[in-house]
C-alpha positions as a printed Julia matrix, in Angstrom:
703×3 Matrix{Float64}:
 141.31  208.01  202.8
 143.92  207.3   205.48
 145.34  209.56  208.15
 148.73  210.0   206.47
 147.04  212.03  203.71
 146.29  214.75  206.28
 148.71  217.34  207.57
 147.59  217.97  211.12
 148.95  220.84  213.17
 150.66  220.1   216.48
 147.97  222.04  218.32
 144.66  223.79  217.68
 142.97  226.63  219.5
 139.37  227.67  218.82
 140.3   231.34  218.97
 142.6   230.94  215.96
 141.75  227.65  214.24
 138.79  225.89  212.7
 139.11  222.75  214.84
 136.16  221.1   213.1
 137.44  221.34  209.52
 141.11  221.21  210.42
 141.04  218.16  212.67
 137.83  216.75  214.16
 135.72  216.09  211.06
 138.55  214.66  208.89
 139.49  212.27  211.7
 135.91  211.11  212.22
 135.34  210.56  208.5
 138.51  208.49  208.07
 138.25  206.46  211.29
 137.04  202.96  212.01
 137.51  203.37  215.76
 137.24  206.3   218.12
 138.19  205.92  221.81
 137.26  208.8   224.05
 137.41  209.77  227.72
 134.56  212.22  228.11
 132.49  213.92  230.78
 128.97  212.77  231.62
 127.06  210.31  229.45
 124.38  212.88  228.66
 127.07  215.14  227.2
 127.9   212.56  224.53
 125.51  214.26  222.1
 127.81  217.29  222.17
 131.08  215.47  221.35
 129.97  213.47  218.31
 130.91  215.03  214.96
 127.42  214.59  213.55
 128.22  215.86  210.05
 130.9   213.14  209.71
 128.93  210.38  211.43
 127.49  208.84  208.26
 130.95  208.17  206.82
 132.07  206.79  210.2
 129.14  204.34  210.35
 129.44  203.33  206.67
 133.11  202.46  207.25
 132.05  200.15  210.09
 133.25  202.61  212.71
 132.88  201.89  216.41
 133.28  204.23  219.37
 134.33  203.31  222.89
 133.37  205.91  225.44
 134.45  206.17  229.07
 132.42  208.7   231.01
 131.73  209.64  234.61
 128.41  209.42  236.46
 126.46  212.54  237.31
 126.27  212.03  241.08
 125.92  214.12  244.2
 128.64  214.42  246.84
 126.69  212.04  249.07
 126.46  209.37  246.35
 130.14  209.79  245.52
 131.0   209.08  249.15
 128.69  206.07  249.12
 130.41  204.73  246.0
 133.77  205.03  247.7
 132.59  203.13  250.77
 129.85  200.87  249.43
 129.76  197.3   248.21
 129.43  196.17  244.61
 125.67  195.63  244.37
 124.9   199.0   245.96
 127.45  200.71  243.7
 125.83  199.22  240.61
 122.46  200.46  241.81
 123.74  204.0   242.42
 125.4   204.14  239.02
 122.36  202.76  237.23
 120.19  205.39  238.92
 122.63  208.17  237.99
 122.79  207.15  234.32
 119.02  206.65  234.2
 118.57  210.24  235.36
 120.79  211.45  232.52
 118.84  209.39  229.99
 115.55  210.7   231.39
 116.88  214.24  231.09
 117.81  213.63  227.45
 114.3   212.42  226.71
 112.46  214.78  229.07
 110.71  216.79  226.39
 107.5   215.42  224.84
 109.27  215.48  221.46
 112.78  214.12  222.14
 115.51  215.75  220.12
 117.08  213.98  217.16
 120.53  213.83  218.85
 119.04  212.03  221.88
 117.2   209.46  219.74
 120.24  208.9   217.53
 122.48  208.44  220.57
 120.02  205.81  221.85
 120.24  204.07  218.47
 124.06  204.15  218.42
 124.29  202.6   221.89
 121.57  200.0   221.3
 123.21  198.96  217.99
 126.63  198.75  219.71
 128.14  201.41  217.48
 128.96  203.16  220.75
 130.09  201.05  223.69
 130.11  202.77  227.07
 131.8   202.18  230.4
 131.5   204.23  233.56
 134.59  205.26  235.52
 134.67  206.74  239.01
 138.08  208.12  240.05
 138.5   207.76  243.81
 140.69  209.61  246.28
 143.5   207.14  245.6
 143.55  207.75  241.85
 146.95  208.95  240.72
 147.69  212.38  239.29
 148.1   210.98  235.77
 144.68  209.34  235.9
 143.0   212.51  237.13
 144.76  214.56  234.45
 143.58  212.2   231.7
 139.98  212.62  232.91
 140.31  216.37  233.11
 141.98  216.71  229.71
 139.42  214.62  227.78
 141.81  212.31  225.92
 140.72  210.84  222.58
 142.27  208.49  219.99
 141.15  208.04  216.37
 142.27  205.03  214.31
 141.84  204.31  210.59
 142.85  200.67  211.03
 146.52  201.2   210.3
 147.41  204.58  211.74
 146.25  206.42  214.83
 146.11  210.01  215.98
 145.55  211.07  219.56
 144.58  214.36  221.11
 144.35  215.81  224.56
 142.79  219.11  225.44
 139.96  221.03  227.0
 136.26  221.14  226.22
 133.71  223.84  226.9
 131.69  221.86  229.43
 129.22  224.68  230.03
 128.07  225.22  226.44
 125.28  222.77  225.7
 124.97  223.14  221.94
 125.65  220.93  218.94
 129.04  221.69  217.48
 130.98  220.18  214.6
 134.17  220.36  216.65
 132.79  218.48  219.64
 132.88  221.64  221.78
 136.68  221.37  221.93
 138.37  224.6   223.02
 142.01  223.64  222.43
 143.96  220.43  221.8
 147.44  219.02  221.36
 147.67  216.43  218.56
 150.05  213.46  218.41
 149.97  211.2   215.3
 151.49  207.71  215.16
 153.47  208.59  212.02
 155.15  211.65  213.52
 158.37  211.84  215.54
 159.34  209.62  218.44
 158.02  212.05  221.05
 154.54  212.15  219.51
 154.52  208.36  219.12
 155.39  208.03  222.79
 152.57  210.38  223.79
 150.15  208.41  221.62
 151.27  205.09  223.08
 150.78  206.52  226.58
 147.23  207.62  225.73
 146.37  204.32  223.99
 147.81  202.29  226.85
 146.03  204.33  229.49
 142.7   204.0   227.71
 143.13  200.23  227.3
 143.99  199.72  230.98
 141.14  201.99  232.05
 138.72  200.09  229.81
 139.82  196.84  231.46
 139.49  198.38  234.92
 143.1   197.93  236.04
 144.02  201.56  236.81
 144.65  201.87  240.58
 142.15  204.09  242.37
 139.63  204.14  239.5
 136.53  201.94  239.64
 135.21  200.99  236.19
 131.73  199.59  235.56
 129.98  198.21  232.5
 127.11  200.26  231.18
 124.03  199.23  233.22
 121.99  196.61  231.35
 118.65  198.11  232.39
 119.74  201.48  231.01
 120.69  199.76  227.75
 117.16  198.34  227.68
 115.72  201.84  228.13
 117.83  203.16  225.27
 116.86  200.23  223.06
 113.22  201.06  223.7
 113.84  204.74  222.9
 115.55  203.73  219.64
 112.62  201.63  218.38
 111.61  202.64  214.88
 114.49  205.09  214.59
 115.78  205.82  211.09
 119.32  206.89  211.85
 119.9   208.53  208.47
 116.73  210.6   208.78
 117.66  211.61  212.33
 121.09  212.6   211.06
 119.52  214.82  208.42
 117.41  216.51  211.12
 120.56  217.19  213.12
 122.23  218.72  210.07
 119.24  221.05  209.62
 119.57  222.08  213.28
 123.27  222.78  212.78
 122.5   224.74  209.62
 120.08  226.97  211.54
 122.7   227.46  214.25
 125.19  228.59  211.6
 122.6   230.95  210.13
 121.96  232.69  213.47
 125.54  232.62  214.73
 126.41  236.14  215.98
 130.13  235.77  215.19
 130.69  234.03  211.85
 134.29  233.03  212.57
 134.95  229.28  213.15
 135.52  229.77  216.88
 132.35  231.75  217.49
 129.61  230.21  219.59
 126.48  228.91  217.89
 123.0   229.18  219.41
 121.42  226.14  221.01
 118.35  224.46  219.57
 115.85  226.24  221.82
 117.42  229.55  220.79
 117.28  228.91  217.03
 113.7   227.65  217.4
 112.76  230.87  219.2
 114.49  233.04  216.59
 112.78  231.23  213.73
 109.38  231.57  215.45
 110.02  235.27  216.12
 110.89  235.78  212.45
 107.72  233.96  211.39
 105.76  236.32  213.69
 107.01  239.33  211.74
 110.1   239.87  213.93
 108.02  241.04  216.87
 107.44  239.32  220.18
 108.7   238.48  223.67
 110.96  235.57  224.61
 109.75  234.12  227.91
 112.91  232.17  228.71
 114.19  231.13  232.13
 116.84  233.17  233.9
 120.22  231.78  232.88
 119.02  230.12  229.66
 120.8   232.52  227.32
 118.23  235.23  226.53
 120.94  237.84  226.02
 122.88  235.62  223.62
 119.68  234.86  221.69
 119.03  238.58  221.31
 122.58  239.1   220.08
 121.95  236.52  217.37
 118.97  238.65  216.29
 121.1   241.8   216.46
 123.71  240.29  214.14
 120.92  239.38  211.72
 119.61  242.97  211.93
 122.99  244.31  210.8
 122.6   242.25  207.62
 119.27  244.01  207.06
 120.83  247.48  207.44
 118.98  248.18  210.71
 120.08  250.3   213.66
 119.6   248.63  217.04
 118.35  250.24  220.26
 118.87  248.1   223.38
 116.92  249.1   226.51
 118.05  247.95  229.96
 116.6   248.66  233.43
 119.84  249.38  235.32
 123.33  250.81  235.0
 124.83  247.4   235.76
 123.11  245.98  232.7
 124.14  248.97  230.59
 127.8   248.07  231.02
 127.18  244.35  230.87
 125.37  244.54  227.53
 128.2   246.61  226.07
 130.81  244.13  227.3
 128.87  241.09  226.07
 128.15  242.58  222.66
 131.78  243.49  222.06
 132.85  239.96  223.03
 130.08  238.12  221.2
 130.12  239.98  217.87
 133.82  240.31  217.2
 134.21  239.58  213.5
 132.76  242.87  212.21
 133.06  246.52  213.14
 130.23  247.7   215.39
 129.73  251.25  216.67
 128.2   251.81  220.11
 126.48  254.78  221.76
 125.71  254.5   225.49
 122.92  256.57  227.02
 122.29  257.01  230.75
 124.39  256.43  233.88
 126.48  259.52  233.14
 126.8   258.88  229.4
 125.53  262.16  227.9
 127.06  262.25  224.41
 123.64  261.5   222.93
 122.46  264.94  224.11
 125.15  266.8   222.14
 123.73  268.49  219.06
 122.07  266.04  216.69
 124.07  263.04  217.9
 121.14  260.75  218.72
 119.18  261.84  215.65
 122.19  261.13  213.45
 122.82  257.74  215.09
 119.22  256.64  214.59
 118.82  257.92  211.03
 118.71  255.34  208.2
 121.34  254.82  205.53
 124.53  255.2   207.59
 126.09  252.02  206.18
 127.44  251.27  209.67
 126.54  248.59  212.22
 125.17  250.71  215.05
 123.91  249.84  218.55
 122.48  252.39  220.98
 122.36  250.99  224.54
 120.21  253.01  226.94
 118.75  252.71  230.39
 114.97  252.59  230.27
 114.57  255.74  232.33
 116.76  257.72  229.93
 114.97  256.33  226.87
 111.57  257.21  228.38
 112.52  260.87  228.78
 110.9   263.38  226.4
 114.34  264.61  225.33
 115.44  261.15  224.2
 112.19  260.31  222.4
 112.2   263.69  220.61
 115.7   263.1   219.24
 115.11  259.58  217.83
 114.73  259.39  214.04
 111.86  256.93  214.14
 111.02  254.39  211.46
 111.04  250.75  210.39
 114.84  250.81  210.09
 115.07  250.67  213.91
 115.2   247.36  215.81
 114.36  247.73  219.5
 115.49  245.12  222.07
 114.25  245.35  225.67
 116.04  243.33  228.33
 113.92  242.53  231.4
 111.01  243.8   229.32
 108.58  243.59  232.25
 110.28  246.71  233.6
 108.84  248.73  230.71
 105.3   248.26  232.02
 105.44  250.96  234.69
 103.49  254.17  233.93
 106.6   256.31  233.36
 108.49  253.81  231.24
 105.47  253.01  229.07
 106.12  256.38  227.42
 108.79  254.59  225.36
 105.99  252.87  223.47
 105.37  255.99  221.38
 108.55  255.09  219.45
 107.68  253.9   215.96
 110.11  251.11  215.03
 110.29  248.02  212.87
 111.45  244.81  214.55
 110.85  244.51  218.32
 112.11  241.91  220.77
 111.44  241.7   224.5
 113.32  239.45  226.92
 112.17  238.25  230.34
 111.9   235.11  232.42
 108.64  236.57  233.77
 107.18  239.05  231.25
 103.74  239.29  232.9
 103.69  241.96  235.6
 102.34  240.68  238.91
  99.19  242.52  239.94
  99.46  244.9   236.96
  97.32  243.72  234.02
  97.39  247.2   232.46
 101.19  247.31  232.34
 101.34  243.73  231.06
  98.88  244.45  228.25
 100.8   247.57  227.22
 103.97  245.48  226.86
 102.2   242.81  224.81
 100.48  245.38  222.59
 103.8   247.04  221.75
 106.02  244.0   221.36
 103.46  241.61  219.9
 102.93  238.95  222.56
 104.93  236.01  223.87
 106.63  233.81  221.26
 105.59  230.2   222.0
 106.66  228.0   223.55
 108.14  229.48  226.74
 111.49  227.99  227.77
 110.94  227.18  231.44
 113.34  226.5   234.28
 112.51  222.8   234.01
 113.22  222.9   230.25
 116.56  224.58  230.91
 117.57  222.01  233.53
 116.53  219.09  231.32
 118.47  220.57  228.4
 121.58  220.92  230.55
 121.51  224.7   230.15
 121.1   225.21  233.91
 122.37  223.05  236.76
 120.2   220.88  238.94
 119.71  222.12  242.47
 118.79  221.1   246.0
 116.42  223.21  248.06
 116.62  223.52  251.85
 113.85  225.59  253.47
 114.8   226.9   256.92
 111.71  227.53  259.05
 112.16  230.53  261.32
 110.02  231.79  264.21
 109.61  235.34  265.48
 111.11  236.39  268.8
 108.75  236.91  271.74
 108.9   240.67  271.27
 108.27  240.39  267.51
 105.41  237.96  268.05
 103.88  240.3   270.63
 104.11  243.21  268.19
 102.64  240.98  265.45
  99.7   240.09  267.7
  99.19  243.72  268.68
  99.01  244.9   265.05
  96.87  241.93  264.11
  94.32  242.87  266.77
  94.17  246.43  265.4
  93.71  245.08  261.87
  90.95  242.75  263.09
  89.09  245.63  264.74
  89.3   247.81  261.63
  88.01  244.97  259.48
  85.22  244.22  261.96
  84.01  247.84  261.84
  83.84  247.7   258.06
  80.52  246.62  256.62
  80.71  244.94  253.23
  84.47  244.86  252.99
  87.26  247.42  252.91
  89.59  248.79  250.23
  93.11  248.78  251.65
  94.34  251.47  249.23
  91.62  253.88  250.36
  92.14  253.12  254.06
  95.56  254.6   254.96
  95.45  253.4   258.58
  94.8   249.79  257.55
  97.42  249.92  254.81
 100.05  251.24  257.23
  99.26  248.5   259.77
  99.59  245.75  257.17
 102.88  247.19  255.88
 104.26  247.43  259.41
 103.25  243.85  260.13
 104.94  242.63  256.94
 108.11  244.43  258.03
 108.21  242.28  261.17
 108.67  239.24  258.92
 111.15  241.02  256.63
 113.3   242.2   259.54
 112.94  239.17  261.81
 115.88  239.23  264.22
 116.36  235.49  263.9
 117.51  235.79  260.28
 121.02  236.94  261.2
 121.83  234.06  263.61
 120.14  231.68  261.14
 122.52  232.86  258.4
 125.51  232.26  260.65
 124.22  228.82  261.64
 123.69  227.77  258.0
 127.18  228.97  257.06
 128.83  227.2   260.0
 127.13  223.91  259.19
 127.51  223.96  255.42
 130.18  226.34  254.14
 133.41  224.78  252.88
 136.56  226.61  251.82
 136.55  227.56  248.14
 132.78  227.6   247.82
 130.97  230.67  246.51
 127.92  231.73  248.51
 125.52  234.62  247.98
 123.37  235.78  250.9
 120.37  237.86  249.79
 119.24  240.38  252.41
 116.17  242.61  252.64
 117.89  245.9   253.48
 121.19  247.56  254.31
 120.83  247.12  258.08
 120.29  243.39  257.69
 123.17  243.18  255.21
 125.55  244.92  257.63
 124.47  242.67  260.51
 125.01  239.49  258.49
 128.31  240.77  257.11
 129.73  241.67  260.54
 128.57  238.38  262.08
 130.1   236.33  259.27
 133.4   238.21  259.39
 133.55  237.92  263.18
 133.07  234.16  262.82
 136.07  233.96  260.47
 134.32  233.75  257.1
 135.75  235.57  254.08
 132.68  237.78  253.62
 132.15  241.02  251.7
 129.26  243.26  250.7
 127.75  244.09  247.31
 125.0   246.65  246.76
 124.22  249.84  244.84
 125.89  252.86  246.37
 128.46  250.89  248.36
 131.72  252.65  249.17
 133.97  250.01  247.61
 134.51  249.04  243.97
 131.7   246.69  242.98
 133.53  245.31  239.95
 136.59  244.52  242.07
 134.36  242.82  244.63
 132.85  240.53  241.98
 136.3   239.8   240.54
 137.67  238.86  243.97
 134.65  236.67  244.65
 135.06  234.83  241.35
 138.76  234.22  241.99
 138.67  233.34  245.68
 135.15  232.35  246.68
 133.71  233.22  250.06
 130.42  234.79  251.13
 128.97  237.68  249.12
 126.29  239.51  251.13
 123.98  241.38  248.79
 120.61  243.0   248.31
 118.66  243.75  245.12
 121.58  244.34  242.72
 121.88  240.67  241.84
 118.19  240.2   241.04
 118.56  241.33  237.44
 121.48  240.95  235.11
 124.61  240.69  237.27
 125.96  237.23  236.5
 128.3   235.14  238.64
 127.86  231.66  237.09
 130.37  229.98  239.38
 128.17  230.66  242.45
 127.35  227.3   244.02
 125.25  228.24  247.06
 122.67  230.86  247.97
 120.95  231.75  251.23
 117.8   233.85  250.88
 116.91  235.97  253.89
 114.89  238.49  251.86
 111.13  238.14  252.07
 109.46  239.35  248.88
 105.9   239.65  247.59
 107.18  239.79  244.0
 107.7   236.27  242.62
 110.01  237.7   239.95
 112.63  238.56  242.53
 112.9   235.06  243.91
 112.71  233.49  240.45
 115.68  235.61  239.39
 117.62  234.82  242.57
 117.18  231.14  241.88
 118.31  231.62  238.28
 121.44  233.44  239.41
 122.86  230.35  241.11
 121.74  227.82  238.5
 123.94  229.13  235.7
 126.46  226.58  234.49
 130.17  226.87  235.18
 133.13  224.56  234.76
 133.24  221.98  237.55
 129.8   222.98  238.85
 127.35  220.07  238.81
 124.79  221.06  241.43
 123.64  224.19  243.25
 122.39  224.41  246.83
 119.68  226.87  247.83
 118.84  227.69  251.47
 115.73  229.75  252.16
 114.59  231.41  255.4
 110.82  230.93  255.77
 109.52  233.16  258.57
 106.25  231.86  260.04
 104.52  233.8   262.85
 102.34  232.03  265.39
  98.77  232.5   264.17
  95.8   232.88  266.49
  92.62  230.99  265.69
  90.4   232.94  263.31
  93.14  235.38  262.34
  92.33  237.68  259.42
  93.01  236.89  255.75
  95.6   239.66  255.55
  97.71  237.79  258.1
  97.48  234.68  255.95
  98.53  236.69  252.88
 101.94  237.29  254.44
 102.39  233.58  255.08
 101.09  232.91  251.58
 103.78  235.2   250.14
 106.48  233.33  252.07
 105.18  229.93  250.99
 104.56  231.01  247.39
 108.26  231.66  246.9
 109.24  228.5   248.71
 106.91  226.16  246.83
 108.09  227.46  243.46
 111.63  226.71  244.59
 110.82  223.31  246.05
 108.82  221.75  243.23
 111.71  221.93  240.74
 114.44  220.81  243.14
 116.19  217.44  243.1
 115.21  216.69  246.7
 111.5   216.28  247.43
 111.82  216.48  251.2
 111.85  220.28  251.27
 108.72  220.4   249.11
 106.96  218.02  251.5
 107.83  220.24  254.47
 106.29  223.22  252.7
 103.08  221.38  251.88
 102.78  220.49  255.56
 103.14  224.16  256.55
 100.46  225.12  254.01
  98.15  222.44  255.37
  98.74  223.71  258.91
  97.28  227.08  257.9
  94.62  225.51  255.65
  96.17  227.09  252.56
  95.77  225.2   249.27
  99.37  224.97  248.1
  98.19  224.68  244.46
  97.1   228.33  244.65
 100.55  229.45  245.75
 102.13  229.28  242.29
 100.57  232.6   241.29
 100.04  235.98  242.85
 102.29  238.69  244.21
 102.88  242.38  243.61
 105.01  244.23  241.05
 107.81  246.4   242.39
 109.3   248.89  239.94
 111.79  250.41  242.38
 115.4   249.89  241.35
């Protein structure tokens, strides 16, 4: 079949067209050559039309791919200034990292192994292009627009358009969002556009485009791929990929062609949850798509005639879940009832009882704050039964004594979501959650898994060691001496909870670290040294006073800074919208720990000291979410270390342990190892085994 047997549209848009069936798959099946300017090499697995690949290979098809290296700003500058041998080394290292990421899991995915086979068998030939500052506007536009050209040997068809660079899932349309199409057999204008694209690709492949350095694919990386491809049966791998795509189609929350499909880790989790009787908890990293996974399960529940109750811990998440559900499931009619945060319709007459009764024939979702759902009035009005499907976002929040009252609800399917479902220092609350929801669905999807899968961005971690002022240190020493005396008087140990005086002293000493005066000038110093116009920074503070001090200092220094916290006088939604559009410095407290997403955030500075590991895990996850044009995140962390006297009590060390616990969990997953080394040295200074710092902490149920 040749191209002239197809009637291609002049343009396609995912919102209205089936790009896969209308354009991408027919072209791949009929082609003998496919030239493509893409993004990073590791993203190649997302642009191949896998379901048409067999026909492409059987026709003797070959693909030429030009991609960019995944490099830091520092390496990019080195490439611009360096000499050839050093450049080759930098590029080889960058591509090796992408290959290692593709094969990071103990059981490498079929797409990764098949890509290795295609490159090693020269079905795909790759070159690396690095556009420099002197690259012309046309060259930069071609890179940005992801130009591609298919050829059947006689005729050609080109396209130029945009890809969804943030969605890391297999897609039959190559993750294309929209394209313009220009066939060789069309009018003179389309032929001219095609000739321009073909000519540009040819000159780029030969390395003669001014301002763009082009390199052959590193030979040692080819050797790695050849080794990875050993024993590969490409047809069997292709069948595995088709099964994966079939599962994605099964769980898709919006069945229209343009709707997003779940990624492999999401379909695996959903299948495992189904096998477990549709009960369990997804322990998936912040930013890895827990909400979307749950929405896939919700769409499936509609097909079973179930009514869905979604529980959220905060009013921010109440609105966010409603917005996301209406956007994600758009191909069918869904009815929503909101409960809490001023939404009181559920209290009117038998409204909630009617909404939760079986046999309505409607797709119904009740979204409630946890506190509202735990009230006797709410529980009394629910028509309980196996027809109800309960979803709990941030499920760890249900473990507090008051919220555990929800667990009297008798329902069918149950799904909990949390990056950290086990409650720190609260085994009773944790067990109650597991008893009700059915335990964690294995395997967890960790931060490292999410980074390796390209779901979250890589990040650099920069700990900022901070000392107390003389006055703060003196107050620290004074309290420490009082603590030491109380402990010395105690024979056989002391229970802090039953010793109010000791508990108060320890809390007051911890507040010295939390409110260290040096945090405000440190924030200003970090911003002055590192902030660049257009960047999006979040500064996490401990309390309102600290927030106001940082905000005023940043504004006085000329930074575009603004506040964000519960109860603020301004419009929080408008603040987020302005931040997303313009960048700047967003100074916040706890509101961004759970659920409020700003994926385009590139930098974070943490001033808040916390004894709850969940809080700092979530803060890290907030800035690692993927966004267009975002390749790395930078995390700065204020580590406040008092001067310790010889023989100081264990409770003093516990405060330092809490500081280091957060920091070490940040540092060990970062791209740069230097920060991690600094932290290990601090731990050694206080004779703290850093291996014990990965656990511990206290649960905080305050909103």
